[in-house]
C-alpha positions as CSV (number, residue, x, y, z in Angstrom):
1,X,25.3,26.2,2.1
2,X,21.9,25.9,4.5
3,X,19.9,27.0,1.5
4,X,21.2,23.8,-0.7
5,X,20.8,21.6,1.8
6,X,16.9,22.4,2.3
7,X,16.5,22.3,-1.4
8,X,18.3,19.1,-1.8
9,X,16.0,17.7,1.2
10,X,12.9,19.2,-0.4
11,X,14.1,17.3,-3.6
12,X,14.4,14.4,-2.3
13,X,11.3,14.6,0.1
14,X,9.4,14.8,-3.0
15,X,11.5,12.0,-5.0
16,X,10.2,9.2,-2.0
17,X,6.1,10.6,-2.3
18,X,6.5,9.8,-5.9
19,X,7.7,6.7,-5.0
20,X,5.0,6.0,-2.6
21,X,2.5,6.6,-5.3
22,X,4.3,4.7,-7.7
23,X,3.2,1.7,-5.7
24,X,-0.4,1.9,-6.9
25,X,1.2,0.5,-9.8
26,X,0.8,-2.9,-8.0
27,X,-2.8,-2.9,-8.8
28,X,-2.0,-3.7,-12.6
29,X,-0.6,-7.4,-11.9
30,X,-4.7,-7.9,-12.3
31,X,-4.6,-7.0,-15.7
32,X,-1.7,-10.3,-16.4
33,X,-3.6,-12.8,-17.3
34,X,-3.8,-16.2,-14.6
35,X,-1.3,-18.4,-16.7
36,X,2.0,-16.7,-19.1
37,X,3.3,-18.7,-21.9
38,X,4.1,-22.0,-21.3
39,X,1.4,-22.2,-18.7
40,X,3.6,-20.5,-16.0
41,X,1.5,-19.4,-12.9
42,X,1.5,-15.5,-13.0
43,X,1.6,-16.0,-9.3
44,X,5.5,-16.2,-9.9
45,X,5.5,-12.5,-10.8
46,X,5.2,-11.9,-7.2
47,X,7.5,-14.2,-6.2
48,X,10.2,-13.0,-8.3
49,X,9.4,-9.2,-7.2
50,X,9.4,-10.5,-3.7
51,X,13.1,-12.0,-4.3
52,X,14.3,-8.9,-6.2
53,X,13.3,-6.7,-3.5
54,X,14.8,-9.0,-0.5
55,X,17.8,-9.1,-2.6
56,X,18.2,-5.5,-2.8
57,X,17.7,-5.0,0.8
58,X,20.3,-8.0,1.9
59,X,23.0,-6.3,-0.6
60,X,21.7,-2.6,0.7
61,X,22.5,-3.9,4.6
62,X,25.7,-5.8,4.0
63,X,27.5,-3.1,1.4
64,X,29.2,-0.1,2.7
65,X,29.1,1.5,-0.2
66,X,26.9,4.8,-1.0
67,X,23.9,4.0,-3.3
68,X,22.2,5.9,-5.8
69,X,19.1,5.1,-3.3
70,X,20.6,6.1,-0.1
71,X,19.6,9.8,-0.4
72,X,16.1,8.3,-1.0
73,X,16.2,6.8,2.2
74,X,15.5,8.3,5.7
75,X,17.8,7.9,8.9
76,X,16.1,5.0,10.4
77,X,16.3,3.2,7.2
78,X,20.1,2.9,7.4
79,X,19.3,0.0,10.2
80,X,16.6,-1.5,9.0
81,X,14.7,-2.9,5.9
82,X,13.6,0.1,3.8
83,X,9.7,1.3,3.7
84,X,10.1,0.4,-0.3
85,X,10.5,-3.3,1.1
86,X,7.8,-3.3,3.5
87,X,5.4,-2.0,0.9
88,X,5.9,-4.0,-1.5
89,X,5.8,-7.2,0.9
90,X,2.3,-5.2,1.8
91,X,1.1,-5.8,-1.5
92,X,2.2,-9.2,-2.4
93,X,0.5,-10.6,0.2
94,X,-2.6,-8.5,-0.8
95,X,-2.2,-9.5,-4.4
96,X,-1.3,-13.5,-3.4
97,X,-4.4,-14.3,-1.0
98,X,-6.7,-11.6,-0.6
99,X,-9.6,-10.9,-3.4
100,X,-9.8,-7.8,-5.5
101,X,-12.2,-5.8,-3.9
102,X,-9.5,-6.0,-0.8
103,X,-6.5,-5.9,-2.1
104,X,-7.0,-3.0,-4.5
105,X,-8.3,-0.5,-2.2
106,X,-5.5,-1.9,0.5
107,X,-2.9,-0.9,-1.9
108,X,-4.3,2.6,-3.2
109,X,-5.0,4.1,0.3
110,X,-1.5,3.1,1.6
111,X,0.5,4.6,-2.1
112,X,-2.0,7.7,-1.9
113,X,-3.1,8.2,1.4
114,X,0.2,7.8,3.6
115,X,2.1,10.8,1.2
116,X,-0.7,13.1,1.6
117,X,-1.0,12.4,5.4
118,X,3.0,13.0,5.3
119,X,2.8,16.3,3.6
120,X,0.2,17.7,6.0
121,X,1.9,16.6,8.8
122,X,5.1,18.4,7.5
123,X,3.0,22.0,7.5
124,X,1.9,21.3,11.0
125,X,-1.7,20.2,9.5
126,X,-1.8,16.8,10.7
127,X,-5.7,16.8,11.6
128,X,-6.9,17.8,8.0
129,X,-4.0,15.1,7.0
130,X,-6.6,12.7,8.8
131,X,-9.2,13.9,7.5
132,X,-8.1,14.1,3.8
133,X,-6.6,10.0,4.1
134,X,-10.0,9.3,5.4
135,X,-11.9,10.6,2.5
136,X,-9.8,9.7,-0.1
137,X,-9.7,5.9,1.4
138,X,-13.5,5.9,1.9
139,X,-14.0,6.5,-1.9
140,X,-11.6,4.0,-2.8
141,X,-13.2,1.6,-0.7
142,X,-17.0,2.1,-1.4
143,X,-15.7,2.3,-5.3
144,X,-14.8,-0.9,-5.0
145,X,-17.8,-2.1,-3.0
146,X,-20.1,-0.2,-5.1
147,X,-21.8,-3.8,-6.0
148,X,-23.0,-5.0,-2.9
149,X,-26.1,-3.3,-0.8
150,X,-25.4,0.0,0.1
151,X,-25.1,-0.3,4.0
152,X,-22.5,-3.5,3.4
153,X,-20.5,-0.3,0.8
154,X,-20.9,2.1,3.6
155,X,-19.6,-0.1,6.6
156,X,-16.9,-1.5,4.9
157,X,-15.7,1.6,3.6
158,X,-15.9,3.1,7.3
159,X,-14.3,0.2,8.2
160,X,-11.4,0.0,5.4
161,X,-10.5,3.9,5.7
162,X,-10.5,3.8,9.2
163,X,-8.0,1.0,9.8
164,X,-6.2,3.1,7.6
165,X,-5.9,5.9,9.4
166,X,-5.1,3.9,12.6
167,X,-2.6,1.5,10.9
168,X,-0.6,5.2,9.8
169,X,-0.5,5.7,13.6
170,X,0.2,2.3,14.6
171,X,3.4,1.8,13.4
172,X,6.5,1.5,14.6
173,X,10.4,1.2,14.0
174,X,10.0,-2.3,13.1
175,X,6.7,-2.5,11.4
176,X,6.3,0.5,9.1
177,X,2.6,1.7,8.3
178,X,3.5,0.8,4.2
179,X,2.9,-2.3,5.4
180,X,0.6,-2.1,8.2
181,X,-1.6,0.3,6.6
182,X,-2.5,-2.8,3.8
183,X,-2.3,-5.7,5.7
184,X,-4.9,-4.4,8.9
185,X,-7.2,-3.0,6.9
186,X,-7.0,-6.1,4.8
187,X,-7.4,-8.5,7.5
188,X,-10.2,-6.5,8.8
189,X,-12.3,-6.8,5.6
190,X,-11.4,-10.4,5.4
191,X,-13.1,-10.6,8.5
192,X,-16.2,-8.7,7.5
193,X,-16.4,-10.4,4.4
194,X,-16.9,-13.6,6.4
195,X,-19.9,-12.3,8.7
196,X,-21.7,-10.8,5.1
197,X,-21.3,-14.1,3.7
198,X,-22.7,-16.1,7.0
199,X,-25.8,-14.1,6.0
200,X,-25.8,-14.6,2.5
201,X,-25.3,-11.5,0.8
202,X,-22.8,-12.1,-1.9
203,X,-19.4,-10.2,-2.2
204,X,-18.7,-7.8,-4.6
205,X,-17.5,-9.0,-8.2
206,X,-14.2,-8.2,-9.5
207,X,-13.6,-4.8,-11.0
208,X,-10.2,-5.6,-13.0
209,X,-9.8,-7.8,-15.8
210,X,-6.8,-9.6,-17.8
211,X,-6.2,-7.5,-21.2
212,X,-5.4,-10.7,-22.8
């Protein structure tokens, strides 16, 4: 019986991490043209997505039924919004208000680095997890800022990756790292962007364009 419980926990942990990696799909938003048929702004996609996630969470919090998603949630998520809600909120804010070269590495860092750090923590290799997370996040930021002067690319990548790791540790019960790992580096890099624009350095260019 105990063995089955361990296997079940491992199974749902794997599913949770796969769901986390799937958060990377948010960047596909940039493949959508600015206007949909009938001149509808693509911003409505973000609004509808936010309403959908909010509706699911509202229903879940007011229902006594056991839902299919319940096994994917951690115990503390029974009394607060689920992590996927926090992740969705962070990604939507970034996509709506931040430029690509900030939004993309922040979303991808949260989607990829957080589960990797979590795996390392379970194996009691927390420091290894932080190093791996920092390195992956650094590469993501560097790729998105690579067409700026090299020192700008390096500083922005150090700032972004450092804030990702800091945010992973700064989470609380009601401020989930799935939100903080996106928003904190996003805000820091936004202010960094203002600084480099003051000294007449051009920001990076977009790296994803609509496919029609």
